[in-house]
N, C-alpha and C positions, 0 to 999 in steps of 0.2 A: 793769320789773318786779317779782314778786312772788320772795322767795326760797323756796327749797324745797331740799329733804336733798341733789338733785342736781345743782339746776339754778338758776335764776334764770328765770322762765319768767309768759306769758301766755298762758292758758286762755279761751275763751268756746264756749260751749253752745250751740247755737241748739233752739227748735222751733218746723220749717218750717212755712209754711204752705199751705193745700189747693192755692195754684196754683204752688205748689213740687214739693210731691209727686205730683200730678196731670201735673207735666212729665217730662224725661230722667233730670236727678239733682239731688241739692241738697246744699248743707253742714251738716252733723250738729253736729260741731268746728271748733272752729283754733285755733293755736297760735302761739307763736314761743318761741325759748328761750333760753340761753347756758350751757350745761354747765361744771359743775364739774371739777375734773381725774379724780372718779372716776364722773362720767358712767354709764351701764350703764342700760339697758332691754330686757327681759323676763328670760326666754323670756316672750310674753306672745300670745294670739289675741286678733283685737278681728273685730268682727261685720259693719265699716262696710271702705270701701276705703278706703286711706289715706297722700294723697300726700306726699313731706318733701323741702323743698328745702335745699340746704346751700348754706349765706351765707357761711360759713368754717370752715375748721380739716376736719378729716377723721373720716372714722365709717367702722368696721366693724362692718356685715350680716350676719349668720347666716340664715339656713332649709338646711331638708332637705339637710343633710351639705353646704351650699354655702355658702361667706364671699367677701365683696366688699370692698374699702376703696375707701371713695368720697372727691372732696375735693368743694372749693368752686364753684360751676357745676353738679358732680352733683346730679341725683334719686334715689331711690327710692320704690316702688309696695308698701304693707304690702294686700295681700291678704285676705278676711276667711275666716275657719277656719279657718288656716297660723300655724303656730307660728315667731314672728321673736326674733332679741334683736338689738340694737346700742349698740356704744356707742363712746363717744369715744376714738380715734387718738393718744397723747399721745408725744411724745418734745421732746427738751429745748428747741427751737424754735419750741413750737407753739401755733398762737392757739388760743384758747378754740373749738368747736368750737357753733358759733351755725344753727340752725335754724329755718325755717316751715313749718307741715303745714295740712294741711287735710283734714278725715274726710267721706266722702260717704255719700250714699245715693241709688240710681235703678236703674231697666231697663237706662241708656245707656253705665252705666262699662260694662261688658264690651266693648261695641265705641266707646269713648275711650280706654280703653286696650290694645283691640287698633288700635287707628290706630295712634297714639303708641309701637305697635313692645313694650310692657309683656306680660309673661308670666308665670307663677308660676315661671319659669326664668329667665327674664333680669328683674329686674325692677328695675333701673336702665337708667337713662339718665346719659352722662357729656357732660358739655358744653353742658346747655340750658340754665341761669341766665343770658341776659342783661337787661339791662336793661329791657328791652319787660317783660321777665316778673319783676324786681324790680319794677319800678311797677306791673303788676297786680296782683300780690300784699297790694301796700301798701294798695292801695286797697281789696281782701277784707279785707282784717282791719280794716280803718277803715269799711268799711261794717258786718263781722258785733260790732264795738265796741261801736257806738250803742246808746244806750237804748231809741229806737223803733226797730222791726224796718219795714225798708224791702224787703219779697221781690222786689219787679223790679226794682228796683237789682243786689242781692245776685246774681239769677240771669244780668243782664245782663255784669256781671264777672266774673261767673265760669264764662258761654261766652266771653268775650272772652280770658280765661285759658288755656282751652286751642285756642283760636284761635292766641295766640299759640307756643304749645308745637306746634302744630301746623305751625308757621310754623319755629322752631328745629329740628326732626326732621329737614325739609322739606332745611334746606340744612346741615345736619350731614351728612345721607344721601342725598342727590340719585340713589341707584340705584334702580332703580324695585321695584315693591314683583311679587312672583309673581300673575298672575293677571291681568295688566291687558290683556290683552285681551280676557278677560272682561268686564274691567270697559265694555272698547270697545260688544263687544256688548250689553248691558246700555245701554250709552245710547245708540246706536242703535234697539235696541227702541221707551226712551222715547220719545224725541225723534221718532220714524222721520218723520209727519204733521209736523211744525214745518219751518223753515227753516234746516236745521243745515247744517253742511258739516263736511267728512273731516277738515277743517282743525279742529274745535272739537273734536273728538275726540280728534286729535294730542297736541291745546294740552292738554286735562284730564288726558295720563295723562306726557305729557313726552316726548315722542318727535318725530321731525320726517315729514314725513305719507307719503314717500316709505318709511321703517320701517315704519310703521305698514301701508301698504297691502301691501308685500312681507309681513309677521309675519301679516299677519290673512289673508290670501289663504293662504296655508299650513297656516295653525292651521284652516281653516272653508273652504275650496274656491272661495272666491266673494269676490269684492276686497270692501273698504268700502261703496262704490258701488253694486255687482252686491245685495248684499244689505240695505241701505234699500229698492232700487225693490222685494227678493221682496217687504218686508213691508208694502210699502206695495198693491201689488198685491193680495198675498190677503188683507190686509185691504180692499181692496176688492173682490174676489171673496164676501169673509163679508156686505158691506152689501146686495149688490145682491143677495145669496139670501138674507139675512134680515130687509130692512125693507125700506120701502114710498119711500125717499129715490130723490130723481130721480136721473138720474147726470151731472147737472149737480155739483149736492149734495154728489152723494159726491167728484166730482172736487177741489171745491173744500176739503172737508175732511179729503181725503189731504195738502195742500196741495202741489196742482197749480196754476198759473196761470188756467188755463183749462178747456175740455173736450176740448180737439183734443190737449191733450197729452197725458192720459189716456185717451184712447181708443186711441191710438197708438201705447202702451206698451201696454198693456195688450192691444192685437190682438196685439201682436207676443210677450208673453208667455204671454197663453192658445191664441193660435190661433184666436179669435175675438173681436168686438168685444163691450164692454159689456151695449149693448143685448140684442144674439142669446145670451149668456150668459145673462142675466137671462133671457128666453124660454122656452129649454132646460129651465132648471134650475126654473122656476116651473109652465112649460106639458106 
């Protein structure tokens, strides 16, 4: 690492390729450091979203009248266009502060930070840096430091890092997020015509099937299975009104194994058979 006034550090500055800027997020710059005793950065504002992983020591981060002291294994995120100051916390037996950072741009970043639980008010994560994340960060630094740029490798390593961080946050905070029933509903809406099971939806949000059944019925007035049936049959009615597809084609397109089961369910739901329904609407 090169010596600077306040630190020993390596910096890498990236010029993203079109295949990267056409995607969701990409690295603008990367670095690692070992702080000197008087290390302080800021107050400053940056234009990107910058993640800082603490590999050793302690750092005090301040923004908007809010201050947090973070230690080895923690992470903090600098959001664009906000003023931050961060400095090494010193005491007699303190090890030098060591950090790795990645500054990124891209339209996916607000979703990625939100998925991790990072906001401008809660801009840190505790005890997230495990061995997998350390290895992922080393791979990224190795890739961005190469003279020849490999955009596809950089992107794959970056998304691998986010995947590992998501797993780390799930393990450290297993509580279900607010709105999980809406996630179940969206999942059923998206995959209603496929061979999904309610167990699949329960696994998606990390709840037992019986808890999902009770909570969904209380929230939406019908069971998950009834809701799936409703989506499929109303989609079938729409296809009968708006297309020339045969009833058999519609039944199979909606995920029914054969015509009879669709006709029986449709007749029970609408009070008339699919053919009668189509005749009344068109006729």
